[in-house]
C-alpha positions as CSV (number, residue, x, y, z in Angstrom):
1,M,247.1,107.2,6.3
2,A,245.3,110.4,7.2
3,F,241.9,111.5,5.9
4,E,242.1,115.2,6.7
5,F,240.1,116.1,3.7
6,M,237.1,114.0,4.5
7,P,234.0,116.2,4.1
8,G,232.2,116.8,7.4
9,A,229.1,115.1,8.7
10,T,227.5,113.5,11.7
11,V,226.0,110.0,11.5
12,V,224.9,107.8,14.4
13,G,223.5,104.3,14.8
14,I,221.7,103.0,17.9
15,S,220.3,99.5,18.5
16,Y,217.1,99.0,20.5
17,N,215.1,96.0,21.6
18,N,213.6,95.1,18.1
19,G,215.9,96.9,15.7
20,V,218.2,99.7,14.8
21,V,217.9,103.5,14.3
22,L,220.3,105.2,11.9
23,A,220.4,109.0,11.8
24,A,222.3,111.5,9.7
25,E,222.2,115.3,9.3
26,K,221.7,116.6,5.8
27,R,224.5,119.1,5.2
28,V,227.3,118.5,2.8
29,S,230.3,120.7,3.3
30,F,233.9,120.8,2.1
31,G,236.3,122.9,4.1
32,N,234.4,126.0,5.1
33,F,232.0,125.8,2.1
34,V,228.5,124.3,2.4
35,V,228.0,122.5,-0.9
36,N,224.4,121.2,-0.2
37,K,221.8,121.5,2.5
38,N,219.5,118.6,1.6
39,M,221.6,115.5,1.0
40,K,220.3,112.1,2.1
41,K,223.0,110.0,3.9
42,T,220.8,107.1,5.1
43,F,220.2,104.2,2.7
44,P,218.0,101.0,2.9
45,V,220.3,98.1,1.6
46,T,217.9,95.2,2.0
47,Q,214.5,94.8,3.7
48,H,216.2,94.3,7.1
49,V,219.6,96.1,6.7
50,G,220.4,99.8,6.3
51,A,223.5,102.0,6.1
52,A,224.3,105.6,6.9
53,C,227.5,107.2,5.6
54,A,229.7,110.2,6.3
55,G,232.2,111.4,3.6
56,M,232.3,111.9,-0.1
57,V,228.7,111.7,-1.5
58,A,229.7,110.0,-4.7
59,D,231.8,107.4,-2.9
60,M,229.0,106.6,-0.4
61,T,226.4,106.3,-3.2
62,V,228.6,104.0,-5.3
63,L,229.4,101.8,-2.3
64,V,225.8,101.4,-1.2
65,R,224.4,100.8,-4.7
66,Q,227.1,98.1,-5.3
67,V,226.4,96.4,-2.0
68,E,222.7,96.6,-2.6
69,A,223.1,94.8,-5.9
70,L,225.4,92.1,-4.4
71,A,223.0,91.5,-1.6
72,K,220.1,90.9,-4.1
73,I,222.3,88.4,-5.9
74,R,223.3,86.7,-2.6
75,K,219.6,86.5,-1.6
76,L,218.7,84.9,-5.0
77,E,221.5,82.3,-4.6
78,T,220.8,81.4,-1.0
79,R,217.0,82.0,-0.9
80,R,217.5,83.6,2.5
81,E,217.6,87.2,3.8
82,V,221.2,88.6,3.8
83,A,222.3,89.2,7.4
84,P,223.7,92.6,8.6
85,N,227.1,91.1,9.2
86,S,227.2,89.8,5.6
87,V,226.4,93.2,4.3
88,A,229.1,94.7,6.5
89,K,231.6,92.1,5.2
90,L,230.6,92.8,1.6
91,M,231.3,96.5,2.1
92,S,234.5,95.7,3.9
93,V,235.9,93.7,1.0
94,I,235.0,96.4,-1.5
95,M,236.6,99.1,0.6
96,F,239.8,97.0,1.3
97,E,240.2,96.2,-2.4
98,R,240.2,100.0,-3.0
99,R,242.7,100.7,-0.1
100,Y,245.3,102.3,-2.4
101,F,242.7,104.7,-3.9
102,P,240.2,104.6,-1.0
103,L,236.5,105.3,-1.0
104,L,236.4,108.4,1.3
105,T,233.5,107.4,3.4
106,Q,232.9,106.1,6.9
107,V,229.9,103.8,7.2
108,I,227.5,102.5,9.9
109,V,225.7,99.3,8.9
110,G,222.7,98.4,11.0
111,G,220.0,95.7,10.8
112,V,218.2,92.8,12.3
113,N,219.1,89.1,12.1
114,D,218.4,87.1,15.3
115,K,219.0,90.3,17.2
116,P,219.8,94.0,16.3
117,E,223.3,94.5,15.0
118,I,225.5,97.5,14.3
119,Y,228.9,97.7,12.5
120,T,231.2,100.6,11.9
121,L,233.5,100.6,8.8
122,D,236.4,103.0,8.2
123,P,237.6,103.9,4.7
124,L,240.0,100.9,4.6
125,G,237.3,98.4,5.5
126,S,237.8,97.7,9.2
127,V,234.6,96.2,10.6
128,L,233.8,97.1,14.3
129,P,230.7,95.6,15.9
130,D,229.0,97.7,18.6
131,E,225.6,98.5,20.2
132,Y,225.8,102.1,19.2
133,A,228.2,104.1,17.1
134,A,228.9,107.5,15.5
135,V,231.1,108.6,12.6
136,G,232.0,111.9,10.9
137,T,233.4,115.2,12.1
138,G,230.7,115.5,14.8
139,A,231.2,111.9,16.2
140,E,232.8,113.0,19.5
141,M,229.9,115.2,20.4
142,A,227.3,112.6,19.4
143,L,229.2,109.8,21.3
144,G,229.3,111.9,24.5
145,I,225.5,112.0,24.5
146,M,225.1,108.3,23.6
147,D,227.7,107.2,26.2
148,A,225.7,108.9,28.9
149,E,222.1,107.9,27.8
150,F,222.2,104.6,25.9
151,K,220.6,101.7,27.7
152,Q,220.3,98.1,26.5
153,G,216.8,97.0,25.4
154,M,215.6,100.6,24.8
155,S,212.2,101.0,23.0
156,E,212.1,102.3,19.4
157,E,210.8,105.7,20.6
158,N,213.6,106.1,23.1
159,A,216.3,105.1,20.6
160,R,214.8,107.5,18.0
161,E,214.8,110.4,20.5
162,L,218.4,109.6,21.5
163,A,219.6,109.5,17.9
164,I,217.9,112.9,17.2
165,K,219.4,114.3,20.4
166,A,222.9,113.1,19.6
167,V,222.9,114.5,16.0
168,R,221.3,117.7,17.2
169,S,224.0,118.1,19.9
170,A,226.8,117.6,17.3
171,T,225.3,120.1,14.9
172,Q,225.5,122.8,17.6
173,R,229.4,122.5,17.8
174,D,230.3,121.1,14.4
175,A,230.0,123.6,11.6
176,S,230.1,120.9,9.0
177,S,226.8,119.3,10.2
178,G,223.3,120.7,10.1
179,D,220.1,121.4,8.1
180,G,217.8,118.6,9.3
181,I,218.1,115.0,10.3
182,D,217.2,111.9,8.2
183,L,216.2,108.8,10.2
184,L,216.1,105.2,9.0
185,V,214.5,102.7,11.4
186,V,215.3,99.1,10.6
187,S,213.2,96.4,12.3
188,R,211.8,92.9,11.6
189,N,208.9,94.6,9.9
190,G,211.2,96.3,7.4
191,T,212.6,99.8,7.0
192,R,210.9,103.2,7.7
193,E,212.3,106.6,6.8
194,E,211.5,110.1,8.1
195,T,213.0,113.5,8.2
196,V,212.9,115.8,11.3
197,P,214.0,119.5,11.5
198,I,216.9,120.6,13.7
199,R,215.6,123.0,16.4
200,N,218.4,124.6,18.4
């Protein structure tokens, strides 16, 4: 099944020594038309898990809100924090159930359990664990930067700078990406969000 009509975006996730940095640019485009220049594509799901999405804005919002609600129910039932792999599996089940009318979104789930964890999900719900990842139309450019510069056990500041550099690099070659970068840092202390401008 091909997803040629997936709206463009660049989203990256990078693990570091104490957590995960998720970054996404803010542009929403469809074909050669820029629909919006200020869309948030990073979402806290629980206190220790976040998600970043590329694709249809409605689909990614519905998916994240549904998983956020299910994670709250799971936490009440088990009286424990919901692990990143559990959040990724919840998303996977929802996406696979919708495989004949798929949610047109690619997702990176990142968080902290015993150690930092990152999972990539495609629109059919495949779950791929990794130390760093990129999805969207600018993924190849972003991965080129991360392949060259990622190191295990990086500091939060180094991971943050690498995420910004990777997304910024993608926006220079991918017309579907641009207009600022949202960052979501997930650590044992919780989640923190910030926005940085794109300077070419």
